[in-house]
C-alpha atoms as one frame of an Amber mdcrd trajectory, in Angstrom:
protein
 -32.784  24.941  51.941 -36.468  25.762  52.431 -38.179  23.759  55.147 -39.767
  20.600  53.766 -38.165  20.819  50.334 -36.112  17.652  50.748 -38.607  15.921
  53.007 -41.333  16.117  50.332 -39.089  14.270  47.900 -39.313  10.483  47.857
 -36.075   8.999  49.233 -35.103   5.343  48.954 -32.052   3.706  50.518 -29.993
   0.948  48.952 -26.925  -1.118  49.824 -25.014  -4.008  48.270 -26.147  -7.448
  49.424 -23.025  -9.436  50.316 -24.686 -12.819  49.688 -26.043 -12.131  46.203
 -23.863  -9.252  45.019 -27.002  -7.323  44.036 -28.332  -3.890  44.946 -30.608
  -4.331  47.973 -33.506  -2.328  49.363 -36.341  -3.007  51.772 -39.958  -2.153
  51.144 -42.281  -0.662  53.780 -43.178  -4.110  55.108 -39.479  -4.960  55.575
 -39.235  -7.398  52.675 -35.878  -7.356  50.888 -35.914  -6.366  47.236 -32.928
  -7.218  45.014 -32.043  -5.175  41.933 -29.462  -5.751  39.200 -28.362  -2.092
  39.201 -29.059   1.417  40.438 -29.060   4.411  38.115 -29.892   8.070  37.835
 -28.288  11.471  37.605 -25.463  11.429  40.135 -26.105  14.566  42.162 -24.089
  14.090  45.319 -21.845  12.020  47.511 -21.190  12.183  51.252 -18.909  10.281
  53.607 -20.747   9.033  56.669 -18.722   8.284  59.762 -20.292   5.740  62.063
 -19.637   2.981  64.542 -20.787  -0.621  64.784 -19.975  -2.855  67.771 -17.328
  -0.401  68.968 -15.472  -0.239  65.640 -15.588   2.395  62.901 -18.235   1.705
  60.268 -17.818   4.424  57.668 -19.729   4.578  54.405 -19.860   6.440  51.133
 -23.406   7.474  50.205 -24.095   8.347  46.565 -27.321  10.154  45.646 -29.040
   9.575  42.318 -31.976  11.696  41.146 -34.552  10.607  38.621 -34.991  12.721
  35.497 -37.536  15.156  36.941 -35.874  15.444  40.353 -38.913  14.153  42.271
 -37.150  11.099  43.701 -33.671  10.392  45.020 -32.072   6.993  45.568 -29.198
   6.797  48.034 -26.705   3.941  47.729 -24.481   3.288  50.735 -21.246   1.310
  50.434 -18.725   0.523  53.145 -15.547   2.589  53.127 -13.365  -0.478  52.512
 -15.739  -2.293  50.144 -14.457  -3.241  46.697 -17.661  -1.780  45.282 -16.793
   1.621  46.779 -13.206   1.410  45.513 -14.368   0.459  42.001 -17.024   3.166
  41.937 -14.734   5.994  43.083 -11.908   4.880  40.769 -14.157   4.657  37.709
 -16.120   7.860  38.384 -12.776   9.658  38.719 -12.088   8.850  35.067 -14.953
  11.069  33.849 -13.782  14.110  31.916 -16.402  16.820  31.778 -19.802  16.980
  33.371 -21.148  13.979  35.284 -24.522  12.833  33.962 -26.567   9.632  34.012
 -24.743   6.902  35.941 -25.572   3.214  36.226 -23.859   1.068  38.882 -24.065
  -2.710  38.416 -22.456  -4.922  41.070 -21.050  -8.296  40.043 -19.111 -11.187
  41.564 -15.636 -12.316  40.593 -13.892 -15.261  42.188 -10.558 -14.877  43.950
  -8.931 -17.709  45.937 -12.250 -19.567  46.058 -14.184 -16.558  47.405 -16.756
 -14.389  45.660 -15.612 -10.771  45.643 -18.178  -8.108  44.754 -17.049  -5.480
  42.257 -18.854  -2.632  40.506 -19.340  -1.947  36.826 -19.928   1.756  36.147
 -21.575   3.275  33.075 -21.722   6.989  32.391 -24.227   8.193  29.797 -24.280
   4.616  28.455 -20.484   4.255  28.154 -18.659   1.691  30.304 -16.012   3.412
  32.426 -12.577   1.999  33.017 -10.604   2.600  36.181  -8.557   5.784  36.253
  -5.909   4.140  38.432  -4.391   0.703  37.940  -3.968  -1.610  40.958  -0.226
  -0.831  41.057  -1.051   2.897  41.448  -3.189   2.319  44.561  -1.574   1.997
  48.018  -1.675  -1.505  49.452  -2.929  -2.607  52.832   0.056  -3.349  55.048
   0.572  -5.271  58.254   1.974  -3.463  61.284   2.877  -4.706  64.718   0.919
  -3.194  67.606   2.280  -4.574  70.832   2.467  -8.318  70.227  -0.241  -8.386
  67.574  -0.016  -7.815  63.850  -2.885  -5.730  62.484  -3.823  -4.554  59.032
  -3.102  -0.894  58.292  -5.505   0.419  55.646  -4.784   4.102  56.286  -2.799
   4.826  53.087  -5.391   3.091  50.903  -8.273   4.805  52.724  -6.634   8.216
  52.311  -6.116   7.567  48.592  -9.836   6.882  48.140 -10.763   9.779  50.434
  -8.916  12.040  48.008 -10.915  10.595  45.084 -14.085  11.125  47.136 -13.210
  14.772  47.929 -12.424  15.474  44.263 -15.692  13.882  43.142 -17.706  15.740
  45.794 -16.130  19.040  44.747 -16.756  18.310  41.072 -20.414  17.510  41.745
 -20.822  20.648  43.859 -19.264  22.806  41.126 -21.402  21.241  38.382 -24.678
  21.560  40.230 -26.422  24.912  40.215 -26.131  26.808  43.488 -28.604  25.327
  45.945 -29.593  22.421  43.701 -27.293  19.859  45.326 -28.959  20.452  48.691
 -32.248  19.543  47.026 -30.965  15.985  46.608 -28.335  15.475  49.297 -29.337
  16.115  52.911 -26.878  17.556  55.402 -24.640  14.905  56.952 -26.581  14.934
  60.210 -29.776  13.975  58.361 -28.072  10.699  57.332 -27.858   9.554  60.941
 -31.288   7.966  60.856 -31.131   4.197  61.221 -31.604   2.316  57.980 -33.113
  -1.165  58.349 -30.208  -2.999  56.600
């Protein structure tokens, strides 16, 4: 990628606000902005491995370009977040070329708790999940020493496979060199985001 090509493009970072279930960003002064959805041409996805307080803190980062390619919005979702699961499952149901995508988070109540989910539209059409809940590996409990801990490895690997398939599909659909225009190398994602 030519030097400065990506840096000259306006990049904005977003996440899902756990209190409101909305798409969240921060402006230059640090004020939180809440949005009902994020949308654009889905041009890339990366898996970011990280650590927070000594524990893994991995994220999926989806990149959306505006119509003329001058701006890119990057949405980060935790590896084990329902929003990430919903997004990967629904995007996997797309046959053919991936185009304009709109992600709209919403709450549903389960056992008295608000759980954030993700509605996904592709070229205006609402996407259904490719895999039903019974098709997805469950989190299990295993005994480690005297403690019982949750084992998410089978479920995480299932969604990693969906991620790898989606990443490959996006790379194959995007003209050679174009994906790099929107998605920086993994090491460029290591900058600290203020949320």
